[in-house]
N, C-alpha and C positions, 0 to 999 in steps of 0.2 A: 300445254295442257297436261293434266295429270289424271290418273284414274281415281274415281271415288269408289271405295270398296263397299260391299254389302253391309259390313259391320258399321261403317260410318253412316249408312242410310237407315239402319234399323230404328233409330230413335225418332225418325221423322214420321209425320202423319201422312195418310194417303193424299190429302190435298197438297201438302208440301212436296211430296214426291212428284205428283202430276205437274205442279208449278215448276219444279226444277227441270223435269224432262222437257217441258215446252220451252223453258228459258234456254236450255242448251240447243234445242232445235232452232229457235229464233236466232241465236247467236251464230250458228252455222250458216243460216240463210243470209244474215247480214254480211257475212264474209264470203258469200258465194261458194260455199263448200258443202259437201255432202258428208254424212257420217262415214261413208265408205272411204273417204279420203283421209279420215282421222281415226286410226285404229284405237287410240286411247279413249276417244270419245265414244266409239262404238262399244267398247267394253263397259264404260260408265253407263251408257243408255241401257245396255243389257242388264247390268246390275240393278238399275232403278226398276226395270220391268220385273225382274225376279223378286225383289223385295215387295213390290206392289202386289204381285200374285200371291205371295206368302201372306201378306196382311189381309187380302180379300178372302182367303181360305179360312183364316182364323176368326174372321168376323162372324159373330153369332147371327143366324138368320131369325127374323121375327116369326113367330108362329102365325100361321094363316088359318083362319077358320072358314 
């Protein structure tokens, strides 16, 4: 396994980031592993969450009347 950096994730949409996150979790589950047992995976998951938060903050909110 390798680390996926924040820079590599920036071009992805929120939907793609969510899909990648859940794909990684599903892969760990298939292998009977937890993220805590895979430090590189833990870093990648944290990077995905960081980029997701950054994208959600940048998203303009619709005006509510």
